[in-house]
C-alpha positions as CSV (number, residue, x, y, z in Angstrom):
1,M,-34.8,-2.4,29.6
2,L,-35.6,-1.7,26.2
3,R,-34.9,1.9,26.4
4,F,-31.4,1.2,27.5
5,A,-30.9,-1.2,24.8
6,F,-32.0,1.5,22.4
7,Y,-29.6,4.4,23.6
8,L,-26.8,2.0,23.8
9,A,-27.2,0.9,20.2
10,F,-27.4,4.7,19.0
11,I,-24.4,5.5,21.1
12,A,-22.0,3.2,19.3
13,A,-23.7,4.0,15.5
14,I,-22.7,7.5,16.7
15,I,-19.2,7.0,17.5
16,Y,-18.6,4.4,15.0
17,A,-19.9,6.8,12.5
18,V,-17.6,9.7,14.1
19,F,-14.4,7.3,13.4
20,W,-15.5,6.4,9.9
21,V,-15.4,9.8,9.0
22,L,-12.1,10.8,10.7
23,D,-10.6,7.3,9.2
24,R,-12.2,8.1,5.7
25,R,-10.6,11.8,5.7
26,A,-7.1,10.7,7.0
27,S,-6.8,8.4,4.4
28,P,-5.3,9.2,0.9
29,G,-6.2,8.1,-2.6
30,P,-9.5,8.5,-4.6
31,R,-12.8,9.6,-3.4
32,R,-14.6,7.9,-6.3
33,P,-14.5,4.3,-7.2
34,L,-12.1,3.5,-10.6
35,G,-13.3,2.6,-13.3
36,P,-13.1,-0.8,-15.4
37,G,-9.5,-1.5,-16.5
38,Q,-8.5,1.1,-13.6
39,K,-6.0,0.1,-11.4
40,P,-5.6,1.9,-8.1
41,A,-1.9,4.3,-7.9
42,P,0.6,2.3,-5.6
43,R,1.1,3.4,-2.2
44,G,4.4,3.5,-0.3
45,P,7.8,3.1,-1.4
46,V,8.4,1.2,-4.3
47,G,11.0,-1.8,-3.7
48,P,14.2,-2.0,-5.5
49,D,13.2,-4.9,-7.9
50,D,10.9,-2.0,-9.8
51,D,13.9,0.1,-10.7
52,P,15.2,-0.5,-13.7
53,D,19.0,0.9,-12.8
54,F,18.8,-1.9,-10.0
55,L,17.7,-4.2,-12.4
56,A,20.5,-3.8,-15.3
57,Q,23.3,-3.1,-12.5
58,L,22.2,-6.9,-10.8
59,E,21.4,-8.5,-14.8
60,R,25.3,-7.1,-15.0
61,R,26.5,-8.5,-11.9
62,R,24.9,-11.9,-12.7
63,R,26.5,-12.1,-16.0
64,H,29.7,-11.5,-14.9
65,D,29.2,-13.7,-11.8
66,N,28.4,-16.8,-15.0
67,N,31.9,-16.1,-16.9
68,G,33.7,-17.0,-13.9
69,D,35.8,-13.9,-12.8
70,Q,36.0,-13.0,-9.6
71,P,33.9,-9.6,-9.0
72,P,36.1,-6.4,-8.5
73,G,37.3,-6.3,-4.5
74,S,36.8,-9.5,-3.9
């Protein structure tokens, strides 16, 4: 029974190692740890609230609405 448990744990460790290696190879990003003060590069799409052009347009719209004027087309 002890031998069976040993083999089971050994096989589980091998399967875990294979999937760990596959996961590490598939994930993009830095392979080394970042130094102090360094931030990881952002992943994925950037939201519209991070776009300076979008924020400027939003500010113009907000100022226009605060003046009591109706936006064009309404």
